N, C-alpha and C positions, 0 to 999 in steps of 0.2 A: 131470277137466279136459280140455277140448277146444280146438279152434282158436280159438273165440270168446273163451274165457276167457284163453287164452294171449295173444291179440292185445290183449286189454284191459289185461293187466299190462304188456306191451311198450309200448303207447301211453302209459301213465301214466309208465313209467320214462323213456321218451324225452322226454316233455314236461317232466318234472322236470329232466333233464339239460340240455335246451336252455335252460330258464329260468335255470338256474345259469350256463350258458355265456354267455348274453347279459348277465347281471349282471356277471360277471367281465370281460367284454369292454369294459365301460365306455362304452357308446354314449351318445349325447346323452340327457338325462334324460327328456324327454317320450316319445321312441320306446322307450326301454328300459322305462319303466313300462308303456306301452301293450302292448308285445309280451309282456312277462312275464305280465301279467294275462290276456291272451287265451290264452296257452299253458297256463297253470295251470288256467284255467276249463275249456277244452276237454279237457285231459289228465285232469283229475279226473272229468269227466263220463264219460270212457271207462272208468272203473272199474266202471260199472254191471253188466256181465256177470259180472265176477269177484266182486264183492260179493254179487250175487244168487245166484251159485253156492255161495259158502262159507256163506251164511246160509240156504240153502234147507232147509226151506220156512218155518221159523218166523220168521227175522229178515230174509228177503229184502226185504220191503216196507219195513221200517225203514231198512235200508242204502240202498235205492234212493232213498227220500225224502231221506236224508241227503246222498247224492251229488248230488241235484238242486239243492242250494243253489248248486253251481257251475254247473249247467245254466241256471238262470234268469238268471245274470249273463253268460252267454256271448254272447248277442245284443248287449247294450250294449257288451261288451268288443270285439266285432268292429267295431261302429260307431265306437267311440273310436279304435281302431287305424287303421282305414281313413281317417278324417278327419285323423288325425295325420300319416300318410304324405302326404296331400294338402296338408298345411300349412294347413288351414282349420278346425282344431278350435277356434280362438279367435274365429272369426267369430260374432257374436252369435246368429244363427239356428241355426248348427250346434251352438254351445255349449248352447243351450236343448234341442235334440234329444237330445244326449248326456245331459244332466242328466235330461231327461224319461224316457229309456229306463231309466236307473238307478232313478229314483223309481218307475216302473211295476213294476220287478222287486221293489223293496222293499215297496211298498204293496199291489200287486195279487196277487202270487204268493207272496211269502215268508210272509205270515201263514197261508196255507192249504196250506203245503207238507206238513204232516202230517195233512191232512184228506182224506177220500174225494172231496171236491169237486175236488181236483187229481189225485191218484193213488189209484185204488180198490184195485188189486191188481197182482200180478206173475204172468204166465203163462209157463209153460215149454213150449216146442215142440221136442222132440228136443234139439239141441245148443245152441240159443240161447234167450234170454229176451226177453219183450216186456212192455210196460206196458199195463195196462188203465186208461185214463184217465177222469177225470170231466169235467164240463162245462168247468171252468176249464182243463183240459189242452188242449181243442180251441182255446180262446182263446189259450193259450200257443203252440200251433203256428202260429196265424195271426200272432200278435205276432212270433214268431221270423222267419217268412217275410217280413213287411213290413219289419222292420228290415234284414234281409239284402238284400232287393231294393233298398231305398233306398241302401244302401251300394254295391251293384253299379252303380247309376245314377251315383253321384258318382264312382266309380272310372272308369267309362266316359268321363265328361266330362273327367276328369283325363288320361286317355290321349290324348284328342283334342286337348287344349289344351297338352300338354307335348311335350318332345322330348328326344332323347339319352338319357343314363343315367337321368334322372328318369322319362321315359316308360317305359323298360324296367322300372324298379323298380315302377312302378304296375301294369304288366302282371303281374309276379310276384305282387304282392299280390292282384290280380284272380284269377289262376289258383289261388292258395292258398285264397282264399275260396270259389271254385267247388268245389274238392275238399271243403271242410268243409260246404258247402251240400248237396252230393250225399250226404255222410255223414249229415247231419241228415235228409234225405228218407228214406233207407233206415231210419234209426232210428225216425222217426215212422210210417213205413208199416207197421211190425210191429204198432203199437198199433191199426191199422185192419184187422188180420187178414192182411196180406200176408207172404210168407216172406222172411226175410233170406238172400239167395243167397250172400253171402260176408261175412266180418267187416269191417264198415264202419269199424272203428277204424284199419285200415291207411290209409284215406283221410285220417283225422285226422292220423296220423303224417306222411303226405306233405305235408299242409297246413302243419303246424307247421315242417317242414324248409324248405319253400319260403318261408314268411314270415320265418323267421330268416335265411335266405340273402339275402332282399331287403333286410334291414336291415344285416347285418354286412359284406356285400360291396358295394363301390362300383363296381368295374369288372365288371359282371355279364355272364354269357354270354347270348346271345340267348334270349329266352323260348321260341321255337319249338323250339330245340335242347334246352333244359332240359326242356320238357314231353315231347319225344320220348324223351329219355334216361330220364326217370322212367317213362314208359309202358312202354318196353321192359324196364326193370328190374323193374317190378311184374309184367308179363306172364311174364317168364322165371322169376322167383323164386316166383310164384304156382304155376306148374307144378312147380318144383323142390320146393316144400314141400307143394303140394296133392296131387300124385299119390301120394306115400307115405301121406298121411292118407286119401285115397280108397281106396287098397288096403287100409289098415287097417280102414276102416269096412265096405267091401263084401266083402272076401275074408278077413276074419279067421277065420271058421269053417272055411273051406277050408284056410287055412294051418295052423290048429290040427290038423286031421285029418292033414295031411301031415307037419308038423314038430313037432307036439306042443307041449311047454312052451317050446320055442325058436322059436315062430312069429314073434316080434318081430324075429328076425334078418333075415327077408326084407324087411320095410319099411325097416329100418335100412340094410341094404345098398343098397337101391334109392335111399334118400335120399342116401347117401354117393356113389353113382355119379352121381346127378343133380347134386349139389353140386359134383362135380369137373368135369362137363361144362358146367354152367351158366355160369361166367364166360366160357368160350370162345364159347358161343352168344350171350351178351350182347354181347361185343366185336364179333363178326361182324355181328350185326344193327345194332349202334350205328353201325359204320362205313358199312354200306350205307345206313342211314337218313340219317346226316349227309352222306354223299356227295350225296344227292339234295337235302337241305334247303340245304346250303351250296354248291351248285354254282356259283351266281353269285359268291359271296364268294371261293371258291377260284379262280375264273376271273380276277377282277381282281387277286387277290394274285399269281397266276402272271405276269400281265402286268406288274405292278410289279417283280417279281423280274427278269424279262427286261429291262425298261427299266433297272434298276439295273446289270445286267451290261454294257449297251451304252453307259452314260454316259461311260465313260473314253475312248471313241473320238471324242467331240465336243470340238473344240479351241476353238471360239468360245464364250466365257463367256456372253455375252448369249443366244445361241441355246440353250445348255445350260440356263440357268435358266428361260427361257420355255417350253422343251419340258418341263421337269420339272413346272411348275405346270399345264401343259396336260394332261399324262398323268394326274397325280394327280386333278384335278377331273373330267375326263371319264371316266376308267376307274372310279373309286370312286363318283362321283356326289356331289361335295362342293360346298356352296354357294359357297365361295371358298377360295383358297389364296394364300399369299404367302411369298416367300423373302427373308430379311434376311441380308446378309453382314457379317462383322465387319471393321471398319476399324481396323487397328492404330494408325494415326496419331491418330485422334480417340477411339479406344476406344469406338466406338459401333457399333450394328448398323443398317446402311443398307438401306432397301428397294431391291431390285434387280429383282424380278419379281413380278407379281401377276396374278390372273385373277378378275375380277368387275367389270364396268364400272360397276355401280350402287353399289359400295362405296368409301368414302373410306378409304384406308390411311394410317397414320402414316408419315411419310417416314423416321423413324429411331427406334430404341429405345436409350436410354442404358444403359451397362454397369452402372450402379448402381441401375437400376430393380428392384423386388422380383422380378419374374418372371425377368428375365435372371440376376440373382444366384442365384436358386433353381436354375435349370436348369444354369448353368455349374458350380455346386457339386456337384449330384447327378448330372448327366449322364444323366438319365432323362426320358422323355416326361412331360409334365404334362397332366392331364385336368381340364377346368374343373369337371365335376360332382364329382370327387373332392375338389378344393380347396374347393369350396362346402360339401360335406358335412363336411370336416374343420373348416371355419370354424364350422359349426353345432354340431359335436360339442364342440369345445374352446374356441371363442370367442377364440382366440389372435390377437394383433394381426398376426402374420406371415401367417396364413391370410387375414385380412381384407384386408391389402394385396395379397396374391396374387390373391384373388378380384376385387377392384376393378380391378387391373391387367389381368387377362384379360378382364373384362367390358368394359372400355374399348376393347379391340381386337377384341372379339367372337370371341375364340379358344375353340374347343372343345377342341382338342389343339395342343400345341406340341412339336415334335420337334427336339431339339438335333442339330447336325452337328459331329462332332469328328474331327480327324485326329491320332491319338495323343493328346497332352495339349493340343493347340491347338484352340480353338473357332473353327470356320469360319463358322458361321451358324446360323440358326433357320428351320424350316419351320412356318408357322402355318396351321392348317386350321380351317375352319368346320364346321357341322353337316352330316351326310349329308342329302341331299335326300330320301331315302327315310324319314328319321326314325329309322333304326336306330342302334344304338350302335356305338362303336368297340370291337371285341373285342380280347382279348389277341393273337390271331393278326394282326389288323390292325396293332397297334402294333409287333409284331415285324418285320413286313414294312416298315413305315415306317422303323424303325431301320436295317434293312439298306439301304434306299433312301438314308437320310441319310448313312450311312457311305460308300456308293459315291459319293454326290454330293460329299462332302468331298474324296474322292480325285480325282474328275473336276474339281472346282473348282481344286484345287491344280495339276492338269495344265494346265488352261486358263490359269491365271495364269502358270505357268511358260512356256507357249508364247507368251503375250503378251509376257512379259519377254524371252524369247529373240528374238522378232521385233523388239522395240524395240532390243535390244542389237545385232542384225544391222544395223539401220538406222543405229545410231550408229557401228558399225564402218565401214560403207560411207561415212558422212559423214566419219569420221576419215581414211579412205584418200583420199577426195576432197581433203580439206584438205592431207594430206601430199603429194599429187600437185601441188597448186597451189604448195606450198612448194618442191618440187624444180624447179618451172618458174619460180620467182621470178627467178633469174639471167637467164634468157632473156627473160622478160617485161619485167623492169626495163630491160634493154638496148634492147628494142624501144620501150618507152614513152619512155625517155630520148631515143632517136633522134627520136621524134615531137615531144617537147618542144623539142629542139634546133632542129628544122626550124621549129616555130612561133616560137621565139625569134628565129631568123635572119630569118624573113619579117617579124615585127613590127619588128625592128631596122632592116631595110632600108626598110620603109615609113615608119618614124619618121624615119630620116635624110633620106629624100626630102622629107618634109613640112617638116623643119627648114631645108633649103637652098632650098626653094621661095619665090620672092619673091611675097608677097601684098599688097604695098603698093598696087598699083593695083586690087585686088579690092574687091568690095562688103563691107559689114559682115557680111552674112549668110554669105558665103563664108569670111570670116576666122573667124567663130564656128564654122562647120562644121569647119574645119581644126583649131581648138583642141580640139574635141570628139573628133576622130579621134586627135589626139596623146594625149589622156587615155586613150582606149580602148586604144590600142596599148601605152601604159605599163602599164595594168592587166593586159593580156595577158602582158607580160613578167614582171610581178610574180607572177602566178599560175603561170606556167611555172616560175619559180624555186622557188615553194612546192611545186608538184607534184613537181619533181625531188627536193626534200628528203624528201617523203613516200616516194618510190620508194627513196631511199637508206636511209631508216629501215626500210622493209619488207625490203630486201635484207639489212641487218645483222641483223634479227630472224630471218629465215628461214635464214640460213647456219648450217651445223652447228657452226662454231667449231672448225675443225681446228687452230687455233694451240696448243691445249692449255691448260694452266693458267699464268696469269701474274699478277703483282701488279696488283690493281684497287682503285680507291677506291670506297667504297659510294656516294658522291654521283654519280660518273660512271655507275655501273650504273643508278642511279635516274633520272638525266637521260635516258639512252638509252631507258629504259623509258617515261618520260613522253612522249617524242616519238611513240611508237606508241599509248600509252593514250589520248592526247587525241582520237584518231579514233574510238574506241569508247565511251569514258567521258565523260560530261558533267562535266568537272572543276569547272565553276562551281557545281554542285549539292552538292559535298562539300568537306570540308577535308582536305588531305593534309599531315600534320605530320612533319617530320624531326627527331626528338629524339635527336641525337647530336652530339658535338663535331666541328669541321672537321678537326682533326688526328688523326682516328681511324685506327687501324692499318689497313693495306691487307689485302684478302682475296686469298688465292691461289685464283684461279678462272678459269672460262671465261666471257668477256664475253657471248657469244651465249646461252649456256645460263642464266646468271644473269639476263640480261635477260628471257628467256622465263619464268623462275620468278617474278620480281617482277611481270611483266605478268599472270600468272595470279592472283597474290595480289590485285592491285588490281581486276582484272576480277570475281573472285568476291566481293570485299568490296563493290564497287559494286552488284552484283545483289542481295546480301543487304540492303543499305541501302534499295534501292528496294522490295524485298518488305516490309520492316518499315514503311516509310512508307505503303505502300498498305494493308497489313493492319491495323496498329494505329492509324493516323490520330492520332498523338500531336501535341499542340499544341506548337509551338516546336522540334520535332525536326529535327536536321540531321545528315547523315552525316559520319563522321569516320574517317579511316584514319591510324594513327600507326605510324611506323617508328622504332624505337629500337635502339641498339646499344651494346655495351660489351665490352672485352676480358675474357677469362676463361681463364686458363692459356694454352694454345697455340691457342685458338680465339677467334673473334669471335662473341659471342652476339647474334643479331639477333631482335628481337620485332616481328612485324607484327600489329597489333591493329585491329579495327574494331568499330563499334557497330551492326552490322546485325542481321538477324533471328536469327542463330545457328542451331545444328543441334540437332535433337531427340535425346533420350537414346538412343533405339533405333537412330539412324543414325550415331552417333559412331564405332562400330567399322568402319564401311564406307566412310569418306570417302576412303581411299587405295586402295579397290578399283576396278579398271578398269571404266569404263562405268557407275559408280554416280554419280548426280547428285541433288542436293537442290533444284535449280532448278525453278521452277514449270512451265516448259515445256522439253521436251527440245531444242527448237530453239535454246535459249539456252545449251546446254552438252552436251558429248558424254560427260562423266564421265571424261575422260582427264587433265584438267589437274593435279589433285593427285597422281594416279598418276605422271605424268611428273616433277613436282616432287620427289616422294619418290626417284625414280630418279636425278635430277640431283644431289641432295644426298648420298644414301647411297652410290651406286655411283661416280659421276664424281668427286665432291669428298671422299668418305670422311668426310662429316659426319653430322649427326644432326638429326632434326626431331621436335618434339612438337606435339600438337594439343589444344586445350581449347576448349569452347564451352558457352554457356548460352543455351537457347532464349529468344527475345525480348529478349536482352541484348547478345550479341555473340560474336565469335570471336577466338581468339588462337593464333598460330603462333610457336613458339620454335625458331630455327634455330641450329646451331653449324657454322661454316665455318672451315677452317684459315686462320691468319694467315700472310701472306707474310713470309719471313725476309730 
């Protein structure tokens, strides 16, 4: 037994193992049948040297003709597998070609398999065997070549017309076919008298491994890298195994003379030494080769890593997102990129940044869409080609929905961005412009980028919230300053009002004592108009003075302490101020309590401020509901009800406004938190101050309940005056 017969057995064993592996893997039916058939045909054909050796010389011809049953079906098997990978095996023209090739094998070659017309004899030349073919054998060689060349042509067209993982898969199949084709050339050349330089069955083994890999792996490594690794592996281990065999063949006699019966120890020791050194040589050469081949890929991956580290320093959210899509598309060379951020209020993913002017992006993705549900559950990148292949393999409705969803948004890869357990958003990427696939290294870098982006987005949002809060604090301080100035301002304004009142009164008195009996009718009419105008000035001066007095009462701290107060009195004082901010004609304010209600032990100014905030907030919520829901016949309503309860007065302030969302309920008493549409309409301090007035100053209690799109209810407990 020599290298050629050993390689023959190894090739058959590997082919049988691979076919069993593919069968157990459970790949889609058509691909599974196609690849198992080609592996078994090619692997069985590889048994030729071994069977020729064990049957030499009497039975070699018989065994060879027997094994050639597999050989004559190898070309149709290649054609069937290639067209299956291209998904065109059911095209009428291609189906006829596949059937025609199988019929040719059955009708043209199979009947003459045991005749000298096909194979005359077997010839042995040193370590290898070759076939002495008849006229039909030459036709078989031509037939094999034509079928294979046609298959190469179709695969070449498939590579040009496809992209992404599919393109890479076809490249693998093309490379595998090429290895098998060269193996066939070496095999057929020996029948023409040429020498077999090395066991060509190793090429068949490589072919079967590549084909199997192209089917069972969805996220394939780049074909150039794969071929380089395979080439280095074959080169290194050909030397590791070949040198000891060469020493055995060339120096055997010399070793016997030196070492005697133990001459085999020398080649065996050499093989052991080379086998030990071989892996290190392979790793060294592989790293050097990949360093050159993946230089560009490593460059943009390092750029993305550096960009990820620098993201957290960018505080402007819009700038951060636009910079991210720009870096990704430009650095990697991607047709388009888009970032969707999760909106917790609507539970949707909203488009925030994109790059590709010629593409129309969906403005939002709903949280219950198949792809979003899939990603947020598994928290792993999703690749379109993998989803499509899973759909073809299993035909599950889940994969069908995912494939359709990704196809609609033209997504090749979707990267989720999480911060701990919270989904921050999605990064959607198109195909690479170069047509290359997304490698596992690419996806790892994108995941790092997405994680850093989540942290950067959180920082940017926090910065924006802090900035807004700072503005609210400044506004609150400004309003507080105005409040402290109210006494002085009201005094100055009242002085102006008094001056206007005196001037108007003097002018009015002058007009009243002026004798106009001898004047013309026009002059008399003029004096009457002047009297009316001066009376209106006096009336507005009186009203303005009342407004100033109300503002003064509202802004004073209430240093009198706690005193017995009637709820109606508190509400009356509150309404004096509320009428200047709230359009009372648009809503109904209902007082649902008896007139002889027990008095509250409280501070008038503070309770007035509390009820003013209740009415102001309720009015804004009513306006929001009216504008948002557009309900026919809707009218705002604020109800204040009260009843004694032990030693406290239970007061309920209820409105039918928009209400508060579930996620915001716990934050209503937090300072500077506001649910109002615009921060200009609220500082977020009102309910915080109310809580302090009730719990700290009055030693009472406040409860809050709200239902979104229905209304809000505050329940207060204030001490009863004894």
